[in-house]
N, C-alpha and C positions, 0 to 999 in steps of 0.2 A: 330205563336205559335210553341213552341219547341216540337219535337218528343221525346217520352220516350219509352224505351224498356219494353215490357211486357213479361210475361211467354211464353217461346217457347213451344207451344203445338198446336195441331190440332183444338183446341176449340175456335178459334177467329172469326169464321164466322158462320152464320146460315146455316143449311142444311135441305133439304126437309125430313120430317118424313114419312117413309113408314112402311109397315109390310111385312116381308119376309115369304114366304110360302114354306114349304118343307115336305118331308116324312121322318120321323125319326123312325127307328125300326118298319116300317110297318104302322105307323099312321100319320095322318096330324099333322103338327106342325107349329107354328107361332112365330115370334120374331120381336120386334121393331127394325127397321134398318134405320139409316140415313147416313151411310157411303157408298154412291153410287155416280157414275158419268157417264156421257156419255164418250165413248172411241173411237167410230168409227161411220162413217156416213153410208157407204154401204159396207157390210151389217150393219144394225143398231146393235150396240153393247153397252152393259152396263157393268160397272165394279162395283163390290160390295166387301167390306171388312168385314170379319166376324172373330171374335176372335176364336182362335184354340180350346178353352175350351168349346165353345157353342155346343149344340146338333145340331144346324142348320149347323155348319161347317162340322160336321161328316156326316150329312144327304146329303149335297151337294157333298161331296167327294164320297159318296156311290152311288148316283143316277145321278149325273151330270145334275140335273134339279132343278129349283126353280121358284117361282113367286115373283114379286114385286107388292105390292098392295098399292095404294095411298088412304089413308083414308081422309075423310072430317073432318072439325072442330068438328062436332058432335060426332066423334069417338075418342076423345082425351083420355078418361078414359080407354077404352078397348085396345087402341093402347099402352098406357103406361103399362097396365097390361101384355101384351105379352112380354115386356122387363123386367118386375119385377120378373117373375118366369121362371125357367129353364125347358125346355122340357125334361130334364133328370129326373126330379122329379115330374112334373105336366103334365098331359095329357091335352093339349090345343086344341084337335081335335074338341071339341064341342062348341068352342067359336063363330064360324061363320058358316053360310051356305056357302058351297063351290061349285065351278064348275070347270070343266076341259076343256081345249082346246085340242091341239094335244099331249101335253106332259102329261104322266100319273103320274109323281111325282112332279108336279107343281100346287098345289091346289091354286085356286084363290078365293078371298072373294067377294061374290055377292053384299054386301052392299058398297064396295069401288067403287067410281066413275070411277076409272081408274086402270086397272090391266094389267100386262105383264107376259107372260110365257117365260122363258129363258132357253137356253141350254148352258152349259159350253163349251167354246172353248179353254181356256187356264187357267192354275192355277199357281199363283206365291206365293210361300211361303215366308212370311216375318217373322221377329222375334216373334211377338205376334199374328199376324193375317194372314189370307189367302186372297189374292186378286183374286177373281173369275172374269175373263173376259168372258162374255157370249153373245151369239147372242140372240137378241129379236126375238122370233119365231112369236108371235102374240101380239097385244095390243087390249084390250077390253074396251068398255065404253057403254054408252047408249045415245040416242039422246038428252035426257034432260041435258046432261053435255057437249054438243057440240054446237058450233056456226059455221055455214058454213062447217060442217063436221070435224071440228078440235076441240080438247079439249079446253074448255073455263075455265080459272083459276077462274073466278068469280062464275061459276056454280059448279065447282069441289070442291072449298073451301079447298084446301090443307093447311097444316100448317107446320111450321118449328120448329126445335129444336135449341136453343142456349145453348152453354156451355162456360164457366164454371158455369153460373148461373142456368143451368138446367131448362129452361123454354120453353114452347111451345108458339108460336105466330101465329096469323092468318096473311094472306096476305092482304096488303093494296091496295090502289088505283093505277091504271096504271099511270106512270109518264112520259112515252115516248115510242116511237116505235123504237125497235132495228134496226140497219142498216139504220136508217132514221134520228133520232134526231140529230146526229152529222153533218149532211149535212149543218147545218146553220153556222158551223165554217169554216172559210177560212184561214187555217194555211198556212204560207209560205212554199214552197217546199224547201227541202235541197238537 
């Protein structure tokens, strides 16, 4: 089958949908966020990209703290809402019951099965976005979302966002074990 060129954009892969928690102008604020990635193993670090015009970008610059909250599939509507309205115009502080860990400007959502509080370590200004590289200070969950003490994707029920079709998708069945499934292939050494 012949390969075809498609639009050159960042929107060709699914991304885990999360909710970013910040303090904007002294109040709790939330924003739908799917521009995030792992960036370092030890210490554990996470990178997020936030458009410079968003209230959350201003908030992170001000406090150097934020949370990343992983909602479950039953939170699709409220998650989407956090991205539809701007924290500059709408007070989103009452949307969720929050809790705090060590950081005082990283509000975490109690109903999210997995939450992380993060402290900014490095800021990279890009043309339209800011890339915040942050240390994960703590990760919180509940026993009901864990198997053998580790987060269980089937119990957490996260969802992904695909673009440019702008759709949310649930996670399917496990199709293999990483760093193991490929052991069945015996490729010749070069």
